[in-house]
N, C-alpha and C positions, 0 to 999 in steps of 0.2 A: 519568627513567624505568627506574628499573633494573629495576624487577621487570614493568614491564609488555611484556616480550617474550613472556611465556606469551601474554599477552592479542592481543596482536597476529597470532599464530598462528592461534588460535583465534579469532578475530574472521576472519583471511582466509579461515579454513577455510569458517565461516558463510556468509559475503560469497561466497564461491563456491560455495556450494548454494543460494544463493538465486537469485543471478545464471542456474546453470545454471534449478534451477527454473522459475524465468519464461522461459526457453529454452523448457522441454519442453510446457510453458503454451501461447506463444506459436504453438510449432508444432504440436501436437498436440488444443485447444481452440478451436479457431477455431469458431461455428459455423456449421451446411452450411448451415441457410438463415433467411430473416428477422433477419438481423441489421439494428439501428434503423440507419436513413439520418442522422440525428443525430450517432450513435455515428462515423461515417465521417472527420467531418469532428472532432472529439475526436482521434481515431486520429493523423489526415496530423497536429497540429497538437504532440504529446506527441511526434511524430519529427522534427519539426525543433525544437521545447523542450529535450526530453532533452540536445543535447550543447549548447547554449546554457548550461544551468543546469551542466551538467558542467564544460564551462570557466572558467564565471566565479565556480566551487565552488574551482577549483583554483586560480586566479588568485589567488581572494580569502587562500588560504595559501602560498604559494607567494611572493607579491610583497607581502604586507601582515602582514611578522612579530609587530609588536607587537599585533596581533589573533590570538596562540597563545595558545590555555588548556590543552593536554594535562597530565594527569597520569595518577599512576598510577588514582583515583580514577575519574575521568572515564573512560577505559580501560575499565573494570570495569562502570562502570553503560550503558556504550556497548553492550558485547558482551552483556550481559543483557539490555540492551531491543533487542538486533536479535536473541535469542536468542528472547526472547520474541514478539516480530514474527514469525518466521518460524514458530512453531508454534501460532501464530493464525491466521497465516493457512490454512495448509495443514492444519487443524483444519477450519476455516472450507468448503475448497474440496471435501475429503473426504464432508463432510456433504452440500454442496446434489448432490453425485453431478453423476452425468451433463446434469444442469444450469448445471452450471458451465461458462459459456467463457468466453472472453478479450473477443467483442464483447458487446453489447449484446442480446440475443435473447430471445424465448420460446420455448419449447417447446411442441406443439399439448396436451401432456399435461401442462405444464405445472402446477405447485401452489406454495403460501406454506411454505417452510420455515420451519419458527419451535424445535426443537431446538436444545441445546450452546444456542455464543454468541450464534443466531439467537433465542432465547427472551427476549434483553434489546435486542439491538444489529439492527439490520436490514445495517449493512453491514461483520463482525466482520471479510472477509478486509482489508479497508480499514483498518480500524484496527492488523493486524495489520501491514499495509504504511506506515504511521504509525508504530510501534512502529519497523520494524526503522529505518527513512528518520530518525527520531531518533538512534536507537544508532548508525549509519551518522555521524550529523551531530556525535554527541560526538565521537567515538574520530576524525573529520577534523581536532580540534584547533585548529580555527581560530573564532571567532565571525562572520567573516562568510561561511568556508563553511559552517558551521549551520547562518544564518540565511536562508543562498540556497537551500539544501536542503532546509529543510523548510519553506518558504514555497512552492517551486514544489508539492511535494510534495502539499501542504493544496492550497492553491488547483485544479490540478487533481484531486484528487477530490473537492474539492465540485463542480468540474463536473460531472463523470461520475455523482456519486451523483444528480445534478439531472436529467442524459439516464436513467439508470436508475429512477427513481420512477416520471418520469413515463412510460416505456415500460410497465414493471410494471403501474404503477394502471390503463393505459389498457387493458391486455392481458389481466391479472387478476381487474379490479373493486373489486368489495369484499368483497372475501379479503384484497386487497393495502392495501389504505384501511382495513381494519380494523388491520391489524397492524402499518400506522404513526402508529394513533392508540394503539395498546400499548406501540410502541417505541421506541427511541433512536435514532440514527443509528449514531454512529461511540462514543462515551461513554457508558455505564448510565448511568441517574438524571439525566443531564446535558445528553446532545446525541444 
């Protein structure tokens, strides 16, 4: 992997920006009121699961060298996926504006946002997380680590989407249900 040094540095910078961004969101974009109670259960499980997933991913990379696959190409693809995921996540968050919170919550004057990526998918921010995680998984350089990361991220986001859609349907009514009928969840035209 002689040419991967620039990608590793750029990847580290992007990963650091992603982590800092998520810290900022966790710190300053919490719902002020009316967070969905079922979301609190999800958040507690995520707090417990994240260290376990990290440990399993690291163990797969460290203790099963036969499962390693890192190449210059996977480093480049991983970097590009991470960059794309980060860009999509922040574009989505900026479009939601004050309606974006880390907690699943609906503001009194909440409305359906259906511009930008929200025109074709309901959860572009989560698609961004999945793309970023896929980039991170590729850069992990291990089939085991990549599998652990992707399975955990996708399962967690699918659980969160169920909660979010249930709350938004209940609170926003027909406007959200109509929006759901004309958009896909995560992948334009597919799912």
